[in-house]
N, C-alpha and C positions, 0 to 999 in steps of 0.2 A: 469479380467477386470480392466482397469486403468481409471483414471478420470483427469479432468482438471478444475481448478477453476480460476476465474477472479473476482476481487473485486475493487471497488473504494472507496476512503476515502477523506474527507476534513480534513486537518490537520491545526490547528490554533496554531501559536506560537507567542512569543514576537517578534515584528518586528525588534528589534535591533539584533536578532540572526537568522534572516531569511536565510541569505547566508550560515551560518554554518549548519543549519538544512537541507537546500536543498542539500548541498554537502553530508552530512551524508546519506540522503535518496537515493541519486543517486548512492551511492556505495553499496547499499543493493541489493543482487541478487534477481531478480523478481520484484523489485519496479521501477516504472517509473513516473517521474513528468511531468504533462501535462500543468500545469498553476500555477502561483504564483502571488500574488499581494503585493505591498509594505506594506500593513497593517498586513501581516503575515499569509495570507491564502494560502494554498498549495493544489492543486488537485493531488492526487496520485492514480495510478493504480497498483495493485499487482496481479501477476500471479503465480500459483503454482500447484503442482500435488495433493495436499490434502488440505482440509479446515484447517488443523493444520498449514501448511506453511503460509497460509493467516493470521491466528490468531497470529502466532508467530511474523510475520513482523509488524502487527498492534500494538502488544504489545511492541515490541522493539521501535517503533516510539513513542508510548504513554509514554514510560519511559525515553525518551530523555530529558535532561535538557532543560528548556525553552519552551517545548511543553505544550500548555494549554489544547488542546482537540484534539481527533481523532474521527471523526464521520463517520460511515459506510454509504455509499450512495447506493451501488449496489453490488450484489454478484450473480454470475452465476456459476452453476455446470454443467459440460458436461461429462457424462459417455462415455467411449470408450470401445468397445468390444475388444477382443484379436486380431481381424483382423484390428483394427485401425479405424473402422467405428463407428460413433456416434450413 
């Protein structure tokens, strides 16, 4: 049985570094930016095959220089059987 995870996060960063942080997140496999505001708030969706993938990406973002906070908003787990049906 395989699984699929999707999660969303609000990332807050120092606004002076918003462009650089957005660029770094956009280059992360499985991460997608949906919205950003000039005050340094970024809405990110992360997809992966395990909860560990989601956690690792969130931790990588959290450890970026000038990131102030990463807050989980949503997480969904979808198990798939071997025949590909949920």
